[in-house]
C-alpha positions as semicolon CSV with decimal commas, in nm:
position;residue;x (nm);y (nm);z (nm)
1;M;-1,091;3,075;0,421
2;R;-0,912;2,755;0,486
3;F;-0,579;2,695;0,656
4;P;-0,315;2,614;0,413
5;F;-0,216;2,232;0,410
6;S;0,149;2,329;0,387
7;A;0,147;2,560;0,660
8;I;0,038;2,276;0,914
9;V;0,317;2,204;1,157
10;G;0,382;1,838;1,249
11;H;0,142;1,547;1,193
12;D;0,373;1,376;0,937
13;D;0,179;1,040;0,945
14;L;-0,144;1,210;0,882
15;R;-0,038;1,436;0,606
16;M;0,116;1,118;0,419
17;A;-0,216;0,924;0,505
18;L;-0,416;1,190;0,337
19;L;-0,201;1,244;0,043
20;L;-0,168;0,871;-0,052
21;N;-0,547;0,852;-0,021
22;A;-0,574;1,150;-0,267
23;V;-0,334;0,960;-0,500
24;H;-0,526;0,633;-0,464
25;P;-0,878;0,665;-0,337
26;G;-0,917;0,273;-0,348
27;I;-0,718;0,270;-0,019
28;G;-1,053;0,338;0,165
29;G;-1,007;0,648;0,334
30;V;-0,849;0,764;0,684
31;L;-0,977;0,757;1,046
32;V;-0,789;1,028;1,230
33;R;-0,785;0,937;1,604
34;G;-0,664;1,212;1,853
35;E;-0,736;1,414;2,148
36;K;-0,924;1,742;2,136
37;G;-0,733;2,050;2,001
38;T;-0,487;1,881;1,763
39;A;-0,595;2,029;1,431
40;K;-0,760;1,711;1,296
41;S;-1,047;1,908;1,138
42;T;-0,817;2,190;1,016
43;I;-0,582;1,956;0,826
44;V;-0,875;1,759;0,667
45;R;-1,050;2,053;0,537
46;A;-0,709;2,210;0,385
47;L;-0,676;1,869;0,175
48;A;-0,959;1,970;-0,055
49;A;-0,764;2,256;-0,197
50;L;-0,499;2,029;-0,300
51;L;-0,717;1,798;-0,507
52;P;-0,730;1,817;-0,885
53;V;-1,012;1,984;-1,063
54;V;-1,295;1,747;-1,209
55;D;-1,444;1,727;-1,531
56;V;-1,833;1,698;-1,491
57;V;-2,143;1,695;-1,715
58;P;-2,313;2,021;-1,686
59;G;-2,649;1,986;-1,485
60;C;-2,546;1,633;-1,365
61;R;-2,630;1,617;-0,983
62;F;-2,391;1,317;-0,959
63;A;-2,078;1,483;-1,092
64;C;-2,054;1,225;-1,366
65;D;-1,719;1,221;-1,576
66;P;-1,783;1,337;-1,937
67;A;-1,512;1,096;-2,063
68;N;-1,675;0,788;-1,893
69;P;-2,013;0,880;-1,753
70;D;-2,204;0,638;-1,541
71;P;-2,445;0,430;-1,772
72;A;-2,688;0,402;-1,467
73;C;-2,685;0,756;-1,370
74;P;-3,032;0,874;-1,285
75;D;-2,969;1,219;-1,494
76;A;-2,858;1,037;-1,811
77;P;-2,839;1,092;-2,084
78;H;-2,556;1,320;-2,061
79;D;-2,393;1,597;-2,294
80;G;-2,140;1,864;-2,268
81;A;-1,844;1,891;-2,049
82;D;-1,749;2,166;-1,757
83;Q;-1,501;2,184;-1,489
84;R;-1,512;2,247;-1,110
85;A;-1,318;2,218;-0,785
86;A;-1,325;1,873;-0,591
87;R;-1,599;1,923;-0,321
88;L;-1,539;1,875;0,048
89;V;-1,865;1,767;0,189
90;E;-1,927;1,752;0,572
91;L;-2,157;1,485;0,716
92;P;-2,306;1,612;1,055
93;V;-2,322;1,379;1,348
94;G;-2,709;1,441;1,379
95;A;-2,783;1,347;0,974
96;T;-3,053;1,124;0,889
97;E;-3,049;0,838;0,644
98;D;-3,254;1,044;0,395
99;R;-2,978;1,314;0,421
100;L;-2,693;1,074;0,362
101;A;-2,825;0,862;0,087
102;G;-3,109;1,060;-0,042
103;S;-3,490;0,992;-0,071
104;L;-3,810;1,065;-0,251
105;D;-3,849;1,457;-0,357
106;L;-4,150;1,515;-0,173
107;E;-4,221;1,848;-0,327
108;R;-4,258;1,689;-0,667
109;A;-4,428;1,391;-0,553
110;L;-4,711;1,608;-0,375
111;T;-4,743;1,878;-0,631
112;E;-4,673;1,682;-0,944
113;G;-4,778;1,329;-0,850
114;V;-4,436;1,189;-0,983
115;R;-4,180;0,986;-0,819
116;A;-3,857;1,176;-0,834
117;Y;-3,520;1,120;-0,640
118;Q;-3,345;1,373;-0,424
119;P;-2,965;1,306;-0,412
120;G;-2,797;1,310;-0,060
121;L;-2,474;1,367;0,043
122;L;-2,299;1,057;-0,086
123;A;-2,388;1,200;-0,447
124;A;-2,258;1,537;-0,362
125;A;-1,925;1,388;-0,230
126;H;-1,864;1,180;-0,552
127;R;-1,529;1,245;-0,689
128;G;-1,450;1,449;-0,379
129;V;-1,384;1,434;-0,010
130;L;-1,661;1,315;0,238
131;Y;-1,561;1,441;0,586
132;V;-1,727;1,293;0,912
133;D;-1,618;1,483;1,219
134;E;-1,681;1,279;1,545
135;V;-1,729;0,972;1,347
136;N;-1,763;0,755;1,673
137;L;-2,076;0,936;1,761
138;L;-2,249;0,878;1,432
139;H;-2,538;0,642;1,429
140;D;-2,400;0,290;1,350
141;H;-2,653;0,228;1,063
142;L;-2,516;0,549;0,897
143;V;-2,179;0,455;0,954
144;D;-2,246;0,094;0,792
145;L;-2,422;0,271;0,512
146;L;-2,123;0,529;0,450
147;L;-1,867;0,258;0,472
148;D;-2,067;0,015;0,214
149;A;-2,087;0,316;-0,024
150;A;-1,723;0,378;0,013
151;A;-1,610;0,030;-0,020
152;M;-1,820;-0,050;-0,354
153;G;-1,799;0,309;-0,509
154;R;-2,168;0,306;-0,540
155;A;-2,478;0,402;-0,342
156;H;-2,789;0,221;-0,358
157;V;-3,122;0,378;-0,257
158;E;-3,422;0,138;-0,185
159;R;-3,694;0,340;0,000
160;E;-4,045;0,500;-0,044
161;G;-4,093;0,363;-0,394
162;V;-3,763;0,466;-0,498
163;S;-3,497;0,245;-0,636
164;I;-3,158;0,425;-0,732
165;S;-2,811;0,334;-0,791
166;H;-2,552;0,595;-0,851
167;A;-2,182;0,625;-0,847
168;A;-2,014;0,734;-0,499
169;S;-1,662;0,734;-0,518
170;F;-1,501;0,963;-0,251
171;L;-1,207;0,997;-0,015
172;L;-1,364;0,915;0,313
173;V;-1,199;1,079;0,627
174;G;-1,342;1,029;0,998
175;T;-1,201;1,206;1,296
176;M;-1,272;1,113;1,646
177;N;-1,166;1,164;1,994
178;P;-1,120;0,817;2,176
179;E;-1,226;0,970;2,501
180;E;-1,572;1,008;2,386
181;G;-1,609;0,654;2,291
182;E;-1,456;0,394;2,032
183;L;-1,579;0,267;1,713
184;R;-1,675;-0,098;1,697
185;P;-1,391;-0,300;1,566
186;Q;-1,598;-0,417;1,277
187;L;-1,634;-0,050;1,149
188;L;-1,269;0,024;1,235
189;D;-1,148;-0,242;0,992
190;R;-1,368;-0,085;0,714
191;F;-1,125;0,236;0,714
192;G;-0,828;0,190;0,502
193;L;-0,577;0,378;0,716
194;T;-0,555;0,496;1,058
195;V;-0,346;0,775;1,227
196;H;-0,324;0,838;1,610
197;V;-0,266;1,232;1,645
198;V;-0,111;1,382;1,958
199;S;0,000;1,740;2,020
200;S;0,361;1,780;2,037
201;R;0,550;1,817;2,376
202;D;0,833;2,005;2,210
203;V;0,826;2,376;2,285
204;A;0,976;2,496;1,972
205;V;0,687;2,308;1,781
206;R;0,405;2,437;1,998
207;T;0,549;2,807;1,963
208;E;0,547;2,765;1,588
209;V;0,184;2,657;1,590
210;I;0,063;2,958;1,805
211;R;0,285;3,176;1,570
212;R;0,120;3,052;1,241
213;R;-0,233;3,025;1,385
214;L;-0,215;3,403;1,513
215;A;-0,087;3,512;1,175
216;F;-0,359;3,337;0,992
217;E;-0,637;3,504;1,227
218;T;-0,490;3,846;1,172
219;D;-0,463;3,827;0,792
220;P;-0,602;3,503;0,649
221;A;-0,574;3,625;0,263
222;G;-0,214;3,732;0,316
223;F;-0,112;3,417;0,502
224;A;-0,265;3,180;0,264
225;A;-0,088;3,367;-0,026
226;R;0,256;3,293;0,154
227;W;0,187;2,911;0,115
228;T;0,026;2,919;-0,226
229;A;0,347;2,803;-0,400
230;A;0,382;2,525;-0,140
231;D;0,025;2,410;-0,183
232;A;0,058;2,406;-0,551
233;A;0,365;2,199;-0,551
234;L;0,169;1,937;-0,362
235;A;-0,119;1,953;-0,579
236;E;0,092;1,886;-0,876
237;Q;0,265;1,597;-0,715
238;I;-0,079;1,436;-0,652
239;V;-0,174;1,481;-1,038
240;K;0,178;1,323;-1,126
241;A;0,126;1,010;-0,881
242;R;-0,209;0,954;-0,998
243;T;-0,090;0,970;-1,357
244;A;0,196;0,725;-1,268
245;L;-0,007;0,495;-1,037
246;P;-0,100;0,237;-1,314
247;G;0,233;0,182;-1,405
248;V;0,383;0,095;-1,056
249;A;0,486;-0,264;-1,026
250;L;0,437;-0,456;-0,718
251;P;0,735;-0,734;-0,718
252;D;0,638;-1,090;-0,590
253;A;0,884;-1,054;-0,333
254;E;0,702;-0,746;-0,181
255;L;0,367;-0,907;-0,239
256;R;0,497;-1,199;-0,005
257;R;0,643;-0,944;0,238
258;I;0,309;-0,806;0,270
259;A;0,120;-1,130;0,324
260;S;0,389;-1,253;0,559
261;V;0,364;-0,934;0,785
262;C;-0,030;-0,942;0,791
263;A;0,005;-1,309;0,879
264;A;0,239;-1,234;1,163
265;F;0,015;-0,998;1,322
266;E;-0,290;-1,232;1,288
267;V;-0,528;-0,965;1,118
268;D;-0,859;-1,113;1,024
269;G;-0,977;-1,167;0,671
270;M;-0,785;-1,029;0,368
271;R;-0,886;-0,664;0,379
272;A;-0,565;-0,569;0,547
273;D;-0,347;-0,739;0,292
274;L;-0,515;-0,558;0,011
275;V;-0,499;-0,220;0,161
276;V;-0,108;-0,265;0,267
277;A;-0,076;-0,344;-0,103
278;R;-0,264;-0,054;-0,244
279;T;-0,113;0,195;0,001
280;A;0,256;0,056;-0,085
281;I;0,176;0,116;-0,447
282;A;0,057;0,469;-0,393
283;H;0,368;0,538;-0,178
284;A;0,590;0,434;-0,445
285;A;0,415;0,669;-0,699
286;W;0,404;0,945;-0,454
287;R;0,808;0,932;-0,429
288;G;0,822;0,891;-0,825
289;A;0,929;0,527;-0,828
290;D;0,809;0,257;-1,066
291;S;0,821;-0,025;-0,840
292;V;0,751;-0,114;-0,481
293;D;1,026;-0,156;-0,237
294;A;1,054;-0,254;0,144
295;D;1,043;0,098;0,239
296;D;0,695;0,142;0,081
297;V;0,547;-0,170;0,251
298;E;0,681;-0,061;0,589
299;V;0,512;0,291;0,558
300;A;0,206;0,118;0,445
301;V;0,209;-0,133;0,716
302;R;0,232;0,152;0,972
303;L;-0,062;0,324;0,854
304;A;-0,287;0,021;0,766
305;L;-0,254;-0,212;1,061
306;P;-0,245;-0,036;1,399
307;H;-0,644;-0,031;1,423
308;R;-0,659;-0,389;1,289
309;R;-0,474;-0,539;1,591
310;R;-0,761;-0,508;1,826
311;R;-0,866;-0,861;1,919
312;D;-1,099;-0,731;2,178
313;P;-1,288;-0,401;2,224
314;F;-1,066;-0,318;2,521
315;D;-0,731;-0,380;2,344
316;E;-0,534;-0,068;2,262
317;P;-0,482;-0,001;1,907
318;G;-0,125;0,031;1,773
319;L;0,159;-0,177;1,666
320;D;0,464;-0,296;1,879
321;E;0,772;-0,168;1,727
322;Q;0,982;-0,479;1,810
323;Q;0,714;-0,726;1,662
324;L;0,711;-0,503;1,359
325;Q;1,073;-0,529;1,279
326;D;1,078;-0,884;1,354
327;A;0,802;-0,946;1,091
328;L;0,958;-0,741;0,839
329;R;1,316;-0,911;0,907
330;N;1,147;-1,252;0,885
331;A;0,976;-1,194;0,565
332;A;1,308;-1,097;0,426
333;E;1,474;-1,418;0,536
334;Q;1,188;-1,626;0,433
335;E;1,270;-1,487;0,085
336;Q;1,634;-1,570;0,096
337;E;1,616;-1,918;0,271
338;P;1,377;-2,223;0,204
339;E;1,148;-2,333;0,481
340;P;1,293;-2,568;0,727
341;D;1,169;-2,918;0,764
342;D;0,919;-3,001;1,049
343;D;1,105;-3,065;1,391
344;P;1,066;-3,452;1,436
345;D;1,083;-3,392;1,825
346;G;0,749;-3,226;1,834
347;G;0,850;-2,862;1,872
348;P;1,127;-2,616;1,939
349;D;1,161;-2,736;2,307
350;G;1,207;-3,091;2,209
351;G;0,960;-3,208;2,460
352;G;0,609;-3,193;2,266
353;A;0,321;-3,142;2,477
354;E;0,459;-3,341;2,758
355;S;0,693;-3,062;2,848
356;H;0,390;-2,848;3,002
357;G;0,292;-3,149;3,214
358;N;0,456;-3,043;3,552
359;A;0,347;-2,689;3,594
360;E;0,209;-2,633;3,949
361;Q;-0,147;-2,523;4,000
362;P;-0,209;-2,248;4,255
363;P;-0,419;-2,368;4,527
364;G;-0,766;-2,190;4,525
365;D;-0,858;-1,964;4,810
366;K;-1,111;-2,074;5,053
367;E;-1,453;-1,904;5,083
368;Q;-1,456;-1,624;5,338
369;P;-1,687;-1,690;5,625
370;P;-2,029;-1,478;5,614
371;G;-2,056;-1,173;5,796
372;G;-1,786;-0,873;5,852
373;G;-1,538;-0,996;5,609
374;T;-1,169;-0,930;5,662
375;S;-0,972;-0,599;5,741
376;G;-0,696;-0,615;5,524
377;D;-0,649;-0,528;5,151
378;Q;-0,639;-0,814;4,887
379;P;-0,470;-0,769;4,570
380;P;-0,651;-0,733;4,259
381;T;-0,802;-1,073;4,121
382;P;-0,747;-1,190;3,758
383;P;-1,101;-1,177;3,603
384;A;-1,260;-1,507;3,483
385;P;-1,303;-1,549;3,108
386;A;-1,560;-1,293;2,963
387;F;-1,877;-1,438;2,799
388;R;-2,153;-1,288;2,573
389;A;-2,378;-1,092;2,805
390;R;-2,752;-1,109;2,782
391;L;-2,948;-0,790;2,702
392;L;-3,035;-0,595;3,013
393;E;-3,297;-0,316;2,905
394;V;-3,457;-0,022;3,084
395;P;-3,822;-0,073;3,084
396;G;-4,050;0,160;2,870
397;I;-3,975;0,395;2,586
398;G;-3,712;0,675;2,641
399;E;-3,597;0,939;2,431
400;G;-3,204;0,934;2,496
401;A;-2,919;0,929;2,265
402;P;-2,908;0,655;1,993
403;G;-2,753;0,361;2,081
404;R;-2,834;-0,019;2,093
405;R;-3,003;-0,109;2,430
406;S;-3,336;0,024;2,530
407;R;-3,649;0,085;2,311
408;A;-3,671;0,486;2,231
409;A;-3,883;0,730;2,029
410;A;-3,605;0,819;1,761
411;R;-3,568;1,045;1,444
412;N;-3,406;0,766;1,264
413;G;-3,566;0,445;1,367
414;H;-3,811;0,234;1,188
415;T;-4,177;0,404;1,137
416;V;-4,419;0,229;1,358
417;R;-4,725;0,436;1,269
418;P;-4,858;0,783;1,153
419;S;-4,978;1,043;1,382
420;T;-5,132;1,388;1,383
421;V;-4,966;1,522;1,695
422;D;-4,631;1,376;1,745
423;G;-4,344;1,228;1,531
424;H;-4,039;1,338;1,304
425;G;-4,073;1,397;0,965
426;L;-4,349;1,349;0,722
427;H;-4,541;1,020;0,681
428;L;-4,607;1,013;0,331
429;V;-4,830;0,724;0,289
430;G;-5,045;0,826;0,607
431;T;-5,047;1,184;0,441
432;L;-5,176;1,041;0,110
433;S;-5,421;0,811;0,261
434;A;-5,559;1,095;0,449
435;A;-5,593;1,325;0,164
436;A;-5,721;1,058;-0,098
437;P;-6,087;1,042;0,017
438;F;-6,151;1,408;-0,032
439;Q;-5,984;1,476;-0,371
440;A;-6,320;1,486;-0,564
441;A;-6,475;1,710;-0,312
442;R;-6,174;1,943;-0,329
443;G;-6,221;1,959;-0,725
444;R;-5,892;1,782;-0,813
445;T;-5,852;1,797;-1,209
446;G;-5,481;1,745;-1,264
447;T;-5,219;1,465;-1,161
448;G;-5,108;1,656;-0,853
449;L;-5,303;1,595;-0,499
450;V;-5,512;1,868;-0,334
451;L;-5,369;1,890;0,021
452;R;-5,492;2,045;0,335
453;S;-5,317;2,101;0,672
454;Q;-5,533;1,851;0,831
455;D;-5,406;1,588;0,598
456;V;-5,043;1,589;0,718
457;R;-4,944;1,296;0,931
458;L;-4,602;1,269;1,090
459;A;-4,392;0,958;1,111
460;V;-4,378;0,796;1,479
461;R;-4,020;0,619;1,474
462;E;-3,906;0,363;1,721
463;G;-3,551;0,287;1,755
464;K;-3,280;0,204;2,026
465;E;-3,112;0,432;2,266
466;S;-2,793;0,412;2,472
467;N;-2,806;0,441;2,851
468;L;-2,616;0,538;3,149
469;V;-2,506;0,192;3,297
470;I;-2,371;0,229;3,652
471;F;-2,191;-0,060;3,815
472;C;-2,194;-0,074;4,187
473;V;-1,955;-0,335;4,298
474;D;-1,930;-0,493;4,643
475;A;-1,540;-0,523;4,689
476;S;-1,559;-0,604;5,061
477;G;-1,411;-0,887;5,241
478;S;-1,716;-1,112;5,202
479;M;-1,633;-1,102;4,843
480;A;-1,279;-1,144;4,852
481;A;-1,233;-1,516;4,779
482;R;-1,040;-1,542;4,486
483;K;-1,282;-1,763;4,312
484;R;-1,592;-1,539;4,371
485;M;-1,411;-1,205;4,290
486;S;-1,275;-1,366;3,976
487;A;-1,616;-1,447;3,857
488;V;-1,758;-1,120;3,956
489;T;-1,482;-0,905;3,768
490;G;-1,523;-1,146;3,470
491;A;-1,882;-1,078;3,452
492;V;-1,859;-0,705;3,494
493;L;-1,611;-0,693;3,200
494;S;-1,858;-0,888;2,997
495;L;-2,117;-0,641;3,081
496;L;-1,862;-0,358;2,994
497;R;-1,796;-0,518;2,663
498;D;-2,179;-0,539;2,587
499;A;-2,211;-0,167;2,681
500;Y;-1,936;-0,073;2,437
501;Q;-2,108;-0,249;2,163
502;R;-2,454;-0,071;2,257
503;R;-2,291;0,276;2,299
504;D;-2,356;0,315;2,644
505;K;-2,218;0,552;2,886
506;V;-2,066;0,386;3,197
507;G;-1,971;0,451;3,562
508;V;-1,840;0,239;3,827
509;V;-1,914;0,283;4,222
510;T;-1,724;0,050;4,452
511;F;-1,793;-0,009;4,837
512;R;-1,566;-0,162;5,084
513;G;-1,415;-0,073;5,423
514;S;-1,558;0,224;5,565
515;S;-1,740;0,402;5,265
516;A;-1,808;0,383;4,910
517;E;-1,610;0,559;4,625
518;V;-1,660;0,653;4,266
519;A;-1,411;0,443;4,078
520;L;-1,495;0,603;3,749
521;P;-1,736;0,904;3,680
522;P;-1,969;0,829;3,419
523;T;-1,789;0,843;3,067
524;S;-1,811;0,716;2,735
525;S;-1,480;0,567;2,728
526;V;-1,579;0,214;2,830
527;D;-1,229;0,094;2,818
528;A;-1,121;0,310;3,101
529;A;-1,385;0,148;3,307
530;A;-1,255;-0,181;3,223
531;A;-0,881;-0,072;3,317
532;R;-1,025;0,046;3,662
533;L;-1,211;-0,262;3,728
534;K;-0,895;-0,484;3,654
535;G;-0,713;-0,302;3,904
536;L;-0,982;-0,332;4,176
537;R;-0,861;-0,422;4,529
538;T;-1,084;-0,608;4,784
539;G;-1,129;-0,642;5,149
540;G;-1,253;-0,481;5,463
541;R;-1,595;-0,419;5,590
542;T;-1,918;-0,405;5,374
543;P;-2,102;-0,049;5,357
544;L;-2,384;-0,154;5,129
545;A;-2,588;0,137;5,223
546;D;-2,301;0,384;5,150
547;G;-2,274;0,229;4,802
548;L;-2,638;0,268;4,727
549;L;-2,632;0,607;4,851
550;K;-2,318;0,718;4,633
551;V;-2,500;0,580;4,335
552;R;-2,794;0,795;4,404
553;R;-2,564;1,096;4,425
554;V;-2,397;1,016;4,102
555;L;-2,727;0,960;3,906
556;A;-2,874;1,289;4,050
557;A;-2,566;1,496;3,921
558;E;-2,555;1,315;3,597
559;R;-2,942;1,378;3,564
560;L;-2,856;1,756;3,535
561;R;-2,592;1,726;3,265
562;D;-2,798;1,466;3,050
563;P;-3,181;1,450;3,162
564;R;-3,269;1,245;2,857
565;R;-3,036;0,966;2,909
566;R;-3,187;0,698;3,118
567;P;-2,987;0,518;3,368
568;L;-2,958;0,133;3,485
569;L;-2,812;0,030;3,791
570;V;-2,639;-0,309;3,803
571;L;-2,551;-0,398;4,169
572;L;-2,316;-0,695;4,214
573;T;-2,320;-0,786;4,590
574;D;-2,381;-1,087;4,810
575;G;-2,598;-0,855;5,013
576;K;-2,426;-0,903;5,344
577;A;-2,387;-0,543;5,493
578;T;-2,160;-0,488;5,791
579;R;-2,305;-0,357;6,116
580;T;-2,245;0,020;6,148
581;A;-2,061;0,182;6,464
582;G;-2,384;0,293;6,588
583;G;-2,513;-0,057;6,638
584;R;-2,790;-0,025;6,408
585;D;-2,886;-0,322;6,190
586;P;-2,704;-0,289;5,859
587;M;-2,972;-0,414;5,660
588;D;-3,223;-0,144;5,783
589;D;-2,984;0,115;5,630
590;A;-2,944;-0,068;5,318
591;V;-3,300;-0,121;5,262
592;R;-3,384;0,259;5,327
593;A;-3,108;0,348;5,058
594;A;-3,272;0,107;4,817
595;G;-3,609;0,261;4,900
596;M;-3,462;0,585;4,795
597;L;-3,349;0,451;4,466
598;A;-3,684;0,302;4,413
599;A;-3,862;0,631;4,476
600;D;-3,633;0,791;4,203
601;G;-3,758;0,518;3,952
602;I;-3,406;0,398;3,883
603;A;-3,423;0,063;3,658
604;N;-3,187;-0,184;3,834
605;I;-3,051;-0,532;3,798
606;V;-2,909;-0,690;4,112
607;V;-2,661;-0,969;4,060
608;D;-2,652;-1,208;4,353
609;C;-2,305;-1,311;4,414
610;E;-2,374;-1,530;4,726
611;Q;-2,218;-1,885;4,711
612;G;-2,208;-2,205;4,930
613;Y;-2,487;-2,426;5,061
614;V;-2,643;-2,196;5,300
615;R;-2,765;-1,886;5,144
616;L;-2,949;-1,588;5,305
617;G;-3,105;-1,443;5,000
618;L;-3,025;-1,078;5,116
619;A;-2,940;-0,954;4,753
620;A;-3,291;-1,068;4,633
621;K;-3,444;-0,865;4,953
622;V;-3,242;-0,545;4,810
623;A;-3,375;-0,638;4,458
624;A;-3,734;-0,634;4,590
625;V;-3,721;-0,307;4,780
626;M;-3,576;-0,144;4,473
627;G;-3,837;-0,301;4,257
628;G;-3,567;-0,458;4,017
629;T;-3,483;-0,810;3,886
630;C;-3,228;-1,024;4,094
631;L;-3,027;-1,263;3,874
632;R;-2,752;-1,511;3,954
633;L;-2,400;-1,440;3,807
634;A;-2,469;-1,744;3,549
635;D;-2,786;-1,572;3,440
636;L;-2,588;-1,290;3,285
637;S;-2,458;-1,515;3,017
638;A;-2,666;-1,489;2,686
639;D;-2,554;-1,849;2,603
640;Q;-2,679;-1,971;2,937
641;V;-3,013;-1,805;2,879
642;S;-3,028;-1,949;2,518
643;G;-2,954;-2,305;2,673
644;V;-3,222;-2,284;2,913
645;V;-3,483;-2,164;2,670
646;R;-3,386;-2,448;2,417
647;A;-3,417;-2,697;2,689
648;A;-3,755;-2,563;2,784
649;R;-3,865;-2,586;2,435
650;A;-3,732;-2,946;2,398
651;A;-3,921;-3,048;2,711
């Protein structure tokens, strides 16, 4: 039994976002972000009980409306009418494309020799709710497929000789914990509304949450009965708002207000404007008004724009309250006053571009001399501008978590060949090809194939996996020159952005002074790594060997937690190790530590940060011992690599 929607304490924004989507599914769904244990799943599952019953055609697997059946429905023609409750369909994180979109009905294909379509979860969710828990962990290609269907209201299936198009209009709700990794901004934008859920710090609220949950667990039926009337009232209000929705007017003044606010927040494209308009109309219908006003627009903006403000993967989602109020006020003022003439003096300061000509430029720091470095700490250095990073891969074929970095044997990748011993799922063409030569000998007389166990072929698929990328950053005095450290931090931020897009897990180890430290344990929250890196202090000695040994210990522990995720070490250093107190050659210790990582089979990239006319090439020596690749900082840029390739081809 589901927890009653009306009995959930707090989460007013989330409740409103879900109810508005129930009124107007064209809004585009809700993305619920929040920490664990905040009742995200509970409130979403409770919503299904509030949705009106749907009229369906008996026997139609696609829930066609008898009053307006889909002319392209695979189950047409239709006859009769029936009613059923709106469905809540849950999409598991490990689902395949076949399960989501549907596929060839293998049983009928093999026994009857006909091509028949087996509907997937998109068909099951039509005219109901499709709920994706941990949507940030769902494979990217499935998220793309899901959001395309939600935006168009139809699902298109072109696979295995099947070409099907069917209606797929549903309320899409995704929940996620940002600590486990973010969605790409392109996918964030496809969700209509977003709500960030946090647990209340109010003792009275927390007490009431505990009281109601315990009461529900003790007597689910009795607890639900006490909230039946409240849920019924909400369900009735949804029906009334749906009925009133076509008659709600959107005045030109409010339409201009929507456009003005979206322009003020510099959101990309026009999707935000449309979502805000639909949400404002739904909110007006929800409160029983026949026209949208400024309050409806403000509610819509608060729900539709926070996740569209991210200009960079590491930007925090959300709206600045002062900026929002200013944008709403400016929109109202523009409605009342004509636009002022352009300032003939060249801008609000009256000085034009020349007013910026006397700004002082801070003198650049000089390069530190090679060797031991400095003993004092240096404050964090602003990073250089980020760039598009080249792809760094782990050699071979792995079996790790789905991602976009290295090659991997995968359940959901593209099929590369049939096999009799390994693979995931049936390779239909391979199976039929293996059975075809023996049909006469097996006495086939009908349309179905005569199969034997030895005919079965499995599909060997190959896709991409995510990796554990460990950044080992030299933060010692020999790296502390402003320009050099700025370039290094800019490069690591670029690699972190790349890791974010490729769904990697990341960790950061730094070494300086007398030892190395784990600045960030391995995590899927790449933005946390970026925040730690931006605050990195430099200075002191260069314990290179300690840094490599610390990385080895981190990887050993992580291998126990997630043995299938392959690691990639990215070492950024100039290779200049400081002599130890015992008087040993520091490079001997570094070489021994590098040899241990090589023996562990750790794939690695060494980024040589050495600068100046005289170069010792120590980083390249470390890379050679570890069996890795040594690159210069400039070689990390995908644009730089592309330029070199184009120049070589031109020559």
